[in-house]
C-alpha positions, -999 to 999 in steps of 0.1 A, spaced: -641 196 298 -625 164 310 -657 145 302 -654 156 266 -626 130 261 -645 101 276 -668 75 261 -699 93 276 -692 122 253 -684 102 222 -711 118 200 -701 153 210 -664 147 204 -672 130 171 -691 160 160 -662 184 168 -635 161 153 -653 145 124 -679 170 114 -662 203 123 -627 188 117 -613 202 149 -579 189 161 -582 168 193 -550 183 207 -563 218 201 -596 209 218 -576 199 249 -564 235 252 -599 249 246 -629 253 269 -653 231 249 -670 207 272 -695 179 275 -727 191 293 -742 162 312 -779 159 320 -790 186 346 -798 160 373 -763 145 370 -747 179 373 -767 187 404 -760 153 420 -723 159 415 -725 194 430 -745 182 460 -718 157 469 -691 183 465 -709 211 482 -737 197 505 -739 231 523 -751 247 490 -782 225 485 -806 254 480 -784 272 455 -778 240 436 -815 233 433 -821 267 418 -791 265 394 -803 272 358 -787 246 336 -808 247 304 -827 271 282 -857 271 259 -847 238 242 -847 220 275 -821 196 288 -811 182 254 -779 198 240 -747 182 253 -720 204 237 -713 236 256 -688 265 260 -686 286 292 -693 323 287 -670 344 308 -672 381 316 -642 403 312 -631 394 347 -631 357 338 -662 348 358 -686 322 341 -720 339 336 -735 308 319 -730 284 291 -735 286 253 -750 252 242 -747 237 207 -768 210 191 -751 179 177 -767 160 147 -789 137 168 -801 165 191 -809 193 168 -844 207 171 -864 216 140 -888 246 143 -913 261 118 -913 298 112 -945 319 106 -942 312 69 -942 274 75 -905 271 66 -886 246 88 -853 257 103 -827 242 127 -823 255 162 -786 250 165 -779 271 196 -793 276 231 -779 288 264 -784 283 301 -812 305 314 -801 340 324 -768 340 306 -752 374 307 -734 383 275 -727 420 281 -689 415 277 -678 403 243 -670 366 243 -634 356 252 -623 391 261 -610 379 295 -584 358 277 -572 387 255 -558 409 282 -530 433 271 -539 427 234 -541 461 216 -558 446 186 -587 421 187 -603 401 160 -641 399 163 -657 368 148 -694 359 147 -693 324 160 -685 315 196 -670 281 186 -648 299 160 -633 322 186 -629 295 212 -612 271 189 -590 298 172 -578 310 206 -568 275 216 -551 270 182 -529 301 186 -549 331 175 -545 348 208 -567 379 201 -599 360 190 -633 372 203 -669 368 191 -703 385 192 -724 354 184 -749 354 156 -761 389 164 -746 424 161 -718 441 180 -737 457 209 -732 488 229 -723 467 260 -697 448 239 -682 481 228 -682 494 264 -663 463 276 -637 468 248 -632 505 258 -628 495 295 -602 470 285 -583 497 266 -584 480 232 -570 502 205 -579 484 173 -604 457 162 -607 436 131 -642 428 121 -643 393 105 -678 382 100 -692 354 79 -691 353 41 -728 349 36 -738 348 0 -764 370 -17 -797 351 -20 -831 354 -35 -855 357 -6 -887 336 -4 -915 356 -20 -937 346 10 -916 370 31 -924 399 9 -888 404 0 -882 400 -37 -848 403 -53 -813 397 -41 -805 404 -5 -770 409 10 -759 383 34 -760 393 71 -722 391 74 -718 422 52 -747 440 67 -736 433 103 -700 443 94 -712 477 83 -733 482 115 -704 472 137 -680 496 120 -705 525 122 -711 518 159 -674 518 167 -667 550 148 -696 568 163 -693 557 199 -656 551 206 -620 560 199 -612 524 188 -600 521 152 -619 495 133 -605 474 105 -624 450 83 -615 417 67 -640 419 38 -660 387 40 -655 381 3 -618 375 10 -628 342 26 -640 329 -8 -648 301 -16 -654 295 21 -685 307 40 -669 316 73 -635 320 90 -638 286 106 -641 269 72 -613 290 59 -591 280 88 -598 243 84 -590 244 47 -558 265 49 -543 261 84 -531 285 111 -503 302 92 -524 310 61 -552 323 84 -529 346 102 -515 358 69 -551 365 57 -556 389 86 -528 411 73 -550 420 43 -575 441 63 -589 474 52 -594 504 75 -630 504 85 -638 540 75 -624 534 39 -643 501 37 -675 521 45 -667 546 18 -664 517 -8 -697 504 4 -713 538 -1 -699 541 -36 -711 506 -44 -747 515 -35 -746 548 -55 -766 552 -87 -750 578 -110 -782 581 -130 -802 592 -100 -795 627 -88 -810 621 -53 -787 591 -50 -757 611 -60 -766 638 -34 -770 612 -7 -737 596 -16 -719 629 -13 -735 637 20 -726 602 34 -690 605 23 -688 640 39 -702 625 71 -675 599 72 -649 628 75 -665 637 109 -659 602 123 -621 602 122 -594 626 135 -568 610 113 -556 634 87 -546 606 64 -582 592 65 -596 626 57 -572 631 28 -582 597 14 -619 605 17 -613 639 2 -598 623 -29 -626 598 -31 -651 627 -32 -630 646 -57 -628 616 -81 -664 606 -77 -679 640 -83 -652 656 -104 -648 685 -79 -619 708 -72 -598 700 -42 -603 735 -26 -641 731 -29 -641 696 -13 -618 709 15 -644 737 22 -673 712 22 -654 689 46 -645 718 69 -682 729 70 -695 694 77 -670 688 104 -680 721 121 -716 711 120 -708 677 135 -688 692 163 -717 715 173 -741 686 171 -719 665 194 -713 693 219 -750 700 224 -755 664 234 -732 671 264 -762 687 282 -781 654 282 -754 637 302 -751 664 329 -759 650 364 -761 683 383 -788 703 365 -782 733 388 -748 739 372 -756 762 343 -721 765 327 -701 734 318 -665 741 307 -647 717 285 -618 715 260 -627 705 225 -606 675 217 -597 680 180 -587 716 183 -578 719 220 -599 751 222 -615 761 254 -653 761 252 -684 759 274 -719 747 273 -747 769 286 -772 744 299 -800 770 304 -798 783 268 -788 749 254 -760 765 234 -724 757 230 -698 785 229 -666 776 210 -631 789 215 -640 809 246 
């Protein structure tokens, strides 16, 4: 980190300040660093820790792109321990690869070999934060945190994973705001076999993240719809154009994740296709099983009533039936997590109704309200 502000790291710092338009004073508070050649790092460590010669020789300091990228960010687990480094190309070091269709693309990111990313990025610095914002880019979260957004985390370019969600639950996070990139719809190359407009990955990954959180945790997801970043393509660009205060204000315009999903379902529905209408109704009813919040269920009920011109009493009946089916489906999964298979009867209290129930592991049935 200290080397980042020396002449040796001039290209790296120029990239951050002049290309990404990061503020030098904010960078000083961040963990961005200049990553010297591997031999230089090992020589430095040998002098500081001669007794660790064998460990230093085996230290993994680069990944598949070799010892080329000089901009890096340490990746820490939720305890704050560095598990490796994310490495980012600068203009003169970027590697160009050709995909199977012959299309060239830039390899902008790499990491030190064996990097463990099970815990979501920057979680260790967001202790005691009940609400976290989850970005895509590691640099975004690292810079935003240093700039004053103290609940900034990131998943990288991929999806929110099961291990990320587990780390959030262990850290007792109550709410998350999904804020992925504002990727535009584009016409795919016909060589790929995909013809027609495809949604940007930011929207698709947002939907996947919200569904995972609702299905596998008690955390309440909110969404900053990527389109609210227009005309900018990602939160980082929005921040640079509008500043810290405007960015913080933008995150007050979030939508509850379950209602954002309902809007997505309606957007995809085709009123001229009866099968599509049936699937839309089933998907909306399924959403009512993912929340214990009466206000959410009331909002979903109204959406179904308005969409299908149905009586409230009928929709309430459909919701109740679907929730009952869902509870039984979930309770039967309990048997798959039983460690002691010799124990036939597993008593439990059903959370949403507080009713006493038990699972008969031999019969594979759940007995409710017993």
